[in-house]
C-alpha positions as CSV (number, residue, x, y, z in Angstrom):
1,M,-2.4,0.1,19.3
2,A,-2.1,1.2,15.8
3,K,-4.9,2.6,13.7
4,T,-7.2,1.0,10.9
5,V,-8.6,3.6,8.6
6,I,-11.7,2.7,6.1
7,M,-11.4,5.4,3.5
8,E,-15.2,6.4,2.7
9,H,-13.8,9.0,0.3
10,P,-16.5,9.0,-2.9
11,M,-13.4,9.2,-5.7
12,I,-12.2,6.5,-4.3
13,R,-15.6,4.3,-3.7
14,H,-16.3,5.0,-7.4
15,K,-13.0,4.0,-8.5
16,I,-12.7,0.8,-6.9
17,G,-16.5,0.1,-8.2
18,I,-14.4,0.2,-11.8
19,I,-11.6,-1.6,-11.4
20,R,-14.3,-4.6,-9.9
21,R,-15.9,-5.2,-13.4
22,K,-14.5,-7.9,-15.2
23,D,-14.8,-5.9,-18.4
24,T,-12.6,-3.1,-17.1
25,S,-9.3,-2.9,-19.7
26,T,-5.9,-3.8,-18.4
27,K,-5.1,-0.1,-19.3
28,D,-8.1,1.3,-17.6
29,F,-7.5,-0.9,-14.7
30,R,-3.6,-0.2,-14.4
31,E,-4.5,3.6,-14.4
32,I,-7.1,3.3,-12.0
33,I,-4.8,1.1,-9.3
34,S,-2.7,4.3,-9.5
35,E,-5.2,7.0,-9.2
36,I,-6.6,4.9,-6.3
37,A,-3.2,4.6,-4.6
38,M,-3.0,8.8,-5.1
39,L,-5.4,9.2,-3.4
40,M,-5.2,6.8,-0.5
41,C,-1.6,8.6,-0.3
42,Y,-3.0,12.1,0.8
43,E,-4.7,10.6,3.7
44,A,-2.1,8.2,5.0
45,T,0.2,11.2,5.1
46,R,-2.3,13.3,7.0
47,D,0.2,13.4,10.2
48,L,3.4,13.3,8.7
49,E,6.3,15.2,10.7
50,M,6.9,18.8,9.2
51,H,10.2,21.4,10.1
52,P,10.4,25.1,9.3
53,V,12.3,26.2,6.6
54,E,12.9,29.6,5.5
55,I,13.0,30.6,2.0
56,E,12.4,33.8,0.3
57,T,9.4,34.8,-2.0
58,P,9.4,37.1,-4.9
59,I,8.1,39.5,-2.2
60,C,9.9,38.8,0.8
61,R,11.4,36.0,3.3
62,T,9.6,33.6,5.3
63,T,9.4,30.4,6.7
64,V,7.4,27.5,5.2
65,E,6.8,24.0,6.3
66,E,8.4,21.1,4.5
67,L,8.2,17.3,5.0
68,G,10.7,16.5,7.8
69,Q,11.1,12.6,7.3
70,K,12.6,10.3,4.6
71,L,10.0,8.3,3.1
72,A,10.3,4.9,1.3
73,V,7.5,2.9,-0.9
74,I,7.5,-0.7,-0.7
75,P,5.6,-2.8,-3.3
76,I,4.7,-6.7,-2.6
77,L,5.4,-8.4,-6.1
78,R,4.4,-8.2,-8.3
79,A,0.7,-6.9,-8.4
80,E,1.8,-4.1,-6.2
81,L,3.8,-2.2,-8.8
82,G,0.5,-1.1,-10.0
83,M,0.4,1.2,-6.6
84,V,3.6,3.0,-6.9
85,E,3.4,5.2,-9.4
86,G,0.1,6.9,-7.8
87,M,2.4,7.0,-4.7
88,L,5.5,8.7,-6.3
89,T,3.2,11.5,-7.6
90,M,2.6,12.4,-4.4
91,F,6.1,12.3,-3.1
92,P,8.7,11.4,-6.2
93,A,11.7,11.9,-3.9
94,A,10.8,8.6,-2.1
95,R,13.2,5.5,-2.4
96,V,11.3,2.4,-3.6
97,G,12.3,-1.1,-2.2
98,H,10.7,-4.2,-3.6
99,I,10.0,-7.6,-1.4
100,G,8.8,-11.0,-4.0
101,L,6.5,-12.8,-1.9
102,Y,4.5,-15.6,-3.6
103,R,1.7,-17.6,-1.7
104,N,1.9,-21.7,-1.6
105,E,-1.3,-22.7,-3.1
106,E,-1.5,-25.3,-0.8
107,T,-1.0,-23.7,2.4
108,L,-1.9,-20.1,1.4
109,E,1.3,-19.1,3.2
110,P,4.0,-16.7,1.7
111,V,7.3,-17.5,0.5
112,E,10.4,-15.0,0.1
113,Y,11.8,-15.1,-2.9
114,Y,13.2,-11.8,-3.4
115,C,13.8,-8.7,-1.6
116,K,15.9,-5.2,-2.2
117,L,15.7,-2.3,0.0
118,P,16.8,1.4,0.1
119,K,20.4,0.8,2.1
120,D,18.8,3.2,4.6
121,C,15.5,1.6,4.9
122,A,15.4,1.8,8.7
123,E,15.7,5.7,8.7
124,R,12.8,6.3,6.6
125,E,8.9,6.2,6.9
126,V,7.9,2.9,4.9
127,F,4.6,2.5,3.2
128,V,3.9,-1.2,2.2
129,V,1.7,-1.3,-0.1
130,D,-0.7,-4.4,-1.4
131,P,-3.8,-3.7,-3.3
132,M,-5.4,-6.9,-1.7
133,L,-5.4,-8.0,1.6
134,A,-6.6,-11.1,1.7
135,T,-5.5,-13.8,4.7
136,G,-2.9,-11.5,5.4
137,G,-0.1,-13.9,5.0
138,S,1.8,-11.6,2.3
139,A,1.4,-8.1,4.0
140,S,2.7,-9.9,7.6
141,A,5.5,-11.5,6.4
142,A,6.5,-8.2,4.9
143,I,6.2,-6.3,7.4
144,A,8.4,-9.1,9.3
145,L,10.7,-8.9,6.9
146,L,11.4,-4.8,7.4
147,K,11.0,-5.1,11.0
148,A,13.8,-7.8,10.9
149,R,16.1,-5.2,9.1
150,G,15.2,-2.6,11.8
151,V,12.3,-0.6,10.2
152,K,10.4,1.3,13.0
153,H,7.7,3.2,10.9
154,I,5.9,1.3,8.6
155,R,2.3,1.9,7.1
156,F,0.2,-0.4,5.2
157,L,-1.8,0.8,1.9
158,C,-4.2,-1.7,0.2
159,V,-7.1,-1.2,-2.1
160,I,-9.6,-4.1,-0.8
161,A,-9.6,-5.8,2.0
162,A,-11.2,-8.8,3.6
163,P,-11.9,-8.9,7.5
164,E,-10.0,-12.0,7.6
165,G,-6.7,-10.1,6.8
166,I,-7.5,-6.9,8.8
167,R,-7.3,-9.0,11.8
168,R,-4.4,-11.0,11.1
169,L,-2.4,-7.9,10.3
170,Q,-4.2,-5.9,13.7
171,E,-2.6,-9.4,15.7
172,E,0.5,-9.8,14.3
173,H,1.4,-6.4,13.8
174,P,-0.1,-3.8,16.1
175,D,2.0,-0.9,15.7
176,V,1.2,-0.8,12.1
177,D,-1.1,1.8,10.7
178,I,-3.3,0.3,8.2
179,Y,-5.1,2.2,5.7
180,I,-8.1,0.6,3.4
181,G,-10.0,1.9,0.0
182,T,-12.5,-0.9,1.2
183,V,-13.6,-4.1,3.2
184,D,-15.5,-6.9,1.1
185,D,-17.5,-9.7,2.8
186,H,-15.2,-13.0,3.3
187,L,-12.5,-15.3,1.8
188,N,-14.0,-17.9,-0.4
189,E,-12.5,-21.2,-0.3
190,N,-9.3,-20.8,-2.2
191,G,-8.6,-17.5,-0.3
192,Y,-9.6,-15.3,-2.8
193,I,-11.4,-12.1,-1.7
194,V,-15.5,-11.8,-2.5
195,P,-17.0,-9.7,-4.5
196,G,-13.4,-9.0,-5.0
197,L,-11.8,-8.0,-8.4
198,G,-10.2,-11.4,-9.1
199,D,-6.2,-11.2,-9.6
200,A,-5.0,-8.1,-9.3
201,G,-1.6,-8.9,-11.0
202,D,-3.6,-10.7,-13.8
203,R,-5.5,-7.7,-14.1
204,I,-2.8,-4.7,-14.1
205,F,-0.3,-6.7,-16.5
206,G,-2.9,-8.4,-18.7
207,T,-1.8,-12.2,-18.0
208,I,-5.4,-13.2,-17.3
């Protein structure tokens, strides 16, 4: 069984409080989402494999440790693009793929319309990112899509989650580690997280 990590770091909690406010500007919202992703990335990469490398310092030769895995960031379009920059700040050599899903407003289930992944994605440690984990449908579908393409090492990061989405992801993908900025109370009748922060995509791109 994989782990589910609820991040209680004061800086993450503080920044989530700012983006919840309806009067937070598009510019500030976009920047803070990226900052939160960067902070969450630090925790989500804590157990990455390292390997020894011999180098030469200005003083002598020595052995240091470097990451031993190739990484990829996979945002679920479109709101998730706001998290990519923060992730790449932490590991700029990572490849970036994209999965396009939209939610059927009647069934609340995801519909795939686009998928473009690094050619060697199956060989990489993959971080699927999504600001909001609501019903869990889109996240679960994206992870299933990756598994169908041979990806075995997957971690999921979200800023705000509803209990319903967490349960679904745990049940459908018990082998995927989940990293969550904070857990909210419930989903409303329209499938939105309460108290949440509204539509993350609209707020990131100013399309409210």
